[in-house]
C-alpha positions as CSV (number, residue, x, y, z in Angstrom):
1,X,3.9,6.3,21.2
2,X,0.2,6.9,22.1
3,X,-2.7,6.4,19.6
4,X,-3.5,10.1,19.6
5,X,0.1,10.7,18.4
6,X,-0.3,8.3,15.5
7,X,-3.5,10.1,14.5
8,X,-1.8,13.5,14.8
9,X,0.9,12.2,12.5
10,X,-1.7,11.3,9.9
11,X,-3.5,14.7,10.2
12,X,-0.1,16.4,10.0
13,X,0.7,14.6,6.7
14,X,-2.7,15.6,5.2
15,X,-2.2,19.2,6.3
16,X,1.3,19.2,4.9
17,X,0.0,18.1,1.5
18,X,-2.6,20.9,1.5
19,X,0.0,23.5,2.5
20,X,2.4,22.4,-0.2
21,X,-0.3,22.4,-2.9
22,X,-1.5,25.8,-1.7
23,X,1.8,27.6,-1.3
24,X,4.5,25.7,-3.3
25,X,3.2,23.5,-6.2
26,X,-0.1,22.0,-7.0
27,X,1.4,19.8,-9.7
28,X,4.2,18.4,-7.6
29,X,2.7,18.5,-4.1
30,X,2.9,14.7,-3.7
31,X,6.7,14.3,-4.1
32,X,7.5,17.5,-2.2
33,X,5.2,16.5,0.7
34,X,6.3,12.9,0.5
35,X,10.0,13.8,0.9
36,X,9.3,16.0,3.9
37,X,7.1,13.4,5.5
38,X,9.7,10.7,4.9
39,X,12.3,12.7,6.8
40,X,10.0,13.7,9.7
41,X,8.3,10.2,10.1
42,X,11.7,8.5,9.9
43,X,13.1,10.8,12.6
44,X,10.0,10.5,14.8
45,X,9.8,6.7,14.6
46,X,13.5,6.4,15.2
47,X,13.3,8.6,18.2
48,X,10.4,6.6,19.6
49,X,12.3,3.3,18.8
50,X,9.5,2.2,16.5
51,X,11.4,2.2,13.2
52,X,12.2,-1.4,12.6
53,X,14.0,-1.9,9.3
54,X,16.1,-5.0,8.4
55,X,17.3,-6.9,5.4
56,X,16.9,-10.1,7.3
57,X,13.7,-11.1,5.6
58,X,14.6,-9.7,2.2
59,X,17.2,-12.1,0.9
60,X,16.8,-14.7,-1.9
61,X,13.5,-16.5,-2.0
62,X,12.1,-14.3,0.9
63,X,12.3,-11.2,-1.3
64,X,10.7,-13.1,-4.2
65,X,7.8,-14.2,-1.9
66,X,7.4,-10.5,-0.8
67,X,7.2,-9.5,-4.4
68,X,4.7,-12.3,-5.0
69,X,2.5,-11.1,-2.1
70,X,2.5,-7.6,-3.6
71,X,1.6,-8.8,-7.1
72,X,-1.2,-11.0,-5.7
73,X,-2.6,-8.1,-3.7
74,X,-2.4,-5.9,-6.8
75,X,-4.5,-8.4,-8.7
76,X,-7.0,-8.7,-5.9
77,X,-7.5,-4.9,-6.0
78,X,-8.8,-5.2,-9.5
79,X,-12.2,-6.1,-7.9
80,X,-12.6,-2.4,-7.9
81,X,-13.0,-2.5,-11.7
82,X,-15.8,-5.0,-11.5
83,X,-17.5,-3.0,-8.8
84,X,-17.1,0.1,-10.9
85,X,-18.8,-1.5,-13.9
86,X,-21.6,-2.9,-11.7
87,X,-22.3,0.5,-10.3
88,X,-22.4,2.0,-13.8
89,X,-19.4,4.2,-13.1
90,X,-17.7,5.5,-16.2
91,X,-14.4,3.9,-17.1
92,X,-11.6,6.3,-16.2
93,X,-9.6,7.8,-19.1
94,X,-6.1,6.4,-19.7
95,X,-3.2,8.5,-18.4
96,X,-0.7,9.8,-21.0
97,X,2.2,7.3,-20.8
98,X,5.0,9.7,-21.7
99,X,8.5,9.1,-20.5
100,X,8.3,12.0,-18.1
101,X,4.9,10.7,-16.7
102,X,6.3,7.1,-16.4
103,X,9.4,8.3,-14.5
104,X,7.5,10.7,-12.2
105,X,4.8,8.1,-11.5
106,X,7.4,5.4,-10.7
107,X,9.4,7.5,-8.4
108,X,6.5,9.2,-6.6
109,X,3.4,7.0,-6.5
110,X,5.1,3.6,-6.7
111,X,8.2,4.1,-4.5
112,X,8.0,7.3,-2.4
113,X,4.3,7.3,-1.4
114,X,4.5,3.5,-0.7
115,X,7.4,4.0,1.8
116,X,5.8,7.0,3.4
117,X,2.4,5.2,3.8
118,X,4.2,2.3,5.5
119,X,5.9,4.6,7.9
120,X,2.6,6.3,8.6
121,X,0.0,3.5,8.7
122,X,2.0,0.5,9.8
123,X,4.9,2.1,11.7
124,X,3.0,5.0,13.3
125,X,-0.7,4.2,13.4
126,X,-0.5,0.4,13.9
127,X,2.5,0.7,16.2
128,X,0.8,3.3,18.4
129,X,-2.5,1.4,18.5
130,X,-0.7,-1.9,19.3
131,X,0.9,-0.2,22.3
132,X,-2.6,0.4,23.8
133,X,-4.8,-2.3,22.4
134,X,-4.5,-5.9,21.2
135,X,-2.8,-6.4,17.9
136,X,-6.1,-7.5,16.3
137,X,-7.8,-4.3,17.3
138,X,-4.8,-2.4,16.1
139,X,-4.9,-4.1,12.7
140,X,-8.6,-3.3,12.2
141,X,-8.2,0.3,13.3
142,X,-5.2,1.0,11.2
143,X,-6.6,-0.8,8.2
144,X,-9.9,1.2,8.5
145,X,-8.1,4.5,8.6
146,X,-5.9,3.3,5.6
147,X,-9.1,2.5,3.7
148,X,-10.6,5.9,4.6
149,X,-7.5,7.6,3.3
150,X,-8.1,5.9,-0.1
151,X,-11.9,6.5,-0.2
152,X,-12.7,5.3,-3.6
153,X,-14.8,2.4,-4.8
154,X,-11.8,0.2,-4.2
155,X,-11.9,0.7,-0.4
156,X,-13.0,-2.9,0.5
157,X,-9.8,-4.3,-1.2
158,X,-7.7,-1.5,0.4
159,X,-9.1,-2.4,3.8
160,X,-8.1,-6.1,3.3
161,X,-4.7,-5.0,2.1
162,X,-4.3,-2.9,5.2
163,X,-5.2,-5.9,7.4
164,X,-2.7,-8.2,5.7
165,X,0.1,-5.6,5.7
166,X,-0.4,-4.9,9.4
167,X,-0.5,-8.6,10.2
168,X,2.7,-9.3,8.3
169,X,4.4,-6.3,10.0
170,X,3.2,-7.8,13.4
171,X,4.6,-11.2,12.5
172,X,8.0,-9.9,11.2
173,X,8.4,-6.7,13.1
174,X,10.1,-5.4,9.9
175,X,8.8,-2.4,8.0
176,X,11.2,-3.1,5.1
177,X,9.0,-6.2,4.3
178,X,5.7,-4.3,4.1
179,X,7.5,-1.5,2.1
180,X,8.6,-4.0,-0.5
181,X,5.1,-5.5,-0.7
182,X,3.5,-2.0,-0.9
183,X,5.8,-0.9,-3.7
184,X,5.0,-4.1,-5.6
185,X,1.3,-3.5,-5.1
186,X,1.5,0.0,-6.6
187,X,3.7,-1.3,-9.4
188,X,1.3,-4.1,-10.2
189,X,-1.6,-1.6,-10.3
190,X,0.4,0.5,-12.7
191,X,1.1,-2.4,-15.0
192,X,-2.6,-3.5,-15.0
193,X,-3.7,-0.3,-16.6
194,X,-4.4,-2.2,-19.9
195,X,-7.5,-3.7,-18.2
196,X,-9.1,-0.3,-18.3
197,X,-8.4,-0.1,-22.0
198,X,-10.1,-3.5,-22.4
199,X,-13.2,-2.2,-20.6
200,X,-13.5,0.7,-23.0
201,X,-14.0,-1.7,-25.9
202,X,-15.4,-4.9,-24.4
203,X,-16.9,-4.4,-21.0
204,X,-18.2,-8.0,-20.6
205,X,-14.9,-9.6,-21.5
206,X,-13.1,-7.0,-19.3
207,X,-15.2,-8.0,-16.3
208,X,-14.6,-11.7,-16.9
209,X,-10.9,-11.1,-17.2
210,X,-10.9,-9.0,-14.0
211,X,-12.7,-11.7,-12.0
212,X,-10.2,-14.2,-13.2
213,X,-7.4,-11.9,-12.2
214,X,-8.9,-11.4,-8.7
215,X,-9.1,-15.1,-8.0
216,X,-5.6,-15.6,-9.4
217,X,-4.5,-12.9,-7.0
218,X,-6.1,-14.6,-4.0
219,X,-4.2,-17.8,-4.8
220,X,-0.9,-16.1,-5.4
221,X,-1.2,-14.0,-2.2
222,X,-2.1,-17.0,-0.1
223,X,0.7,-19.2,-1.4
224,X,3.4,-16.5,-1.2
225,X,2.4,-15.3,2.3
226,X,2.5,-18.9,3.5
227,X,5.9,-19.6,2.0
228,X,7.3,-16.3,3.1
229,X,6.3,-16.8,6.7
230,X,7.7,-20.3,6.7
231,X,11.0,-18.9,5.5
232,X,10.8,-16.1,8.1
233,X,10.1,-18.5,11.0
234,X,12.9,-20.8,9.9
235,X,15.5,-18.0,10.1
236,X,17.5,-17.6,13.3
237,X,16.7,-14.3,15.2
């Protein structure tokens, strides 16, 4: 798979979202486009022999370390809250946590979109870049495009997350690993919504808590990544 094909896959996914929102449903364009993209990307990467999925690294403590990496990265991403406060951005309103919203959010944003983005950014983009460039250049390029696709004030942390996910995929050659980590990141972000509520009432305390959470996330990510890779390297191929 060539780099231009990986970029075309990304453009195709964005166009698909626009078309679904325009002609089918604005409210449910994400799950509809996500399911279609899941089928197409899965078939495309399987055909190109780039779809590497395995339960090898997702057993016992390895799975727990993957979840730990995801939670650590979710905590690191809270630096966006601090940056938002420093830039005087208004604190976003809380989303209505109804049962329907919770179910839809969990199924779509936490699971479906995470899996699709791993197929797209690590499987397709990183995989196609790595076939033409060094893995380091491929990591930076895929992470940069990953950050551009999440162009909010949190883009620096998204870029770093993209780098780490690409590196872990390169080390393990297993998209199932990065899918679990990505799902956990989005779940951790969802569970950290109370931090926004804290900022609406006590901004200073909220910023201090967020900074503590970020440093805690760095430590958790480092330790879990180290332990996971030690477990991975100890396994027989």
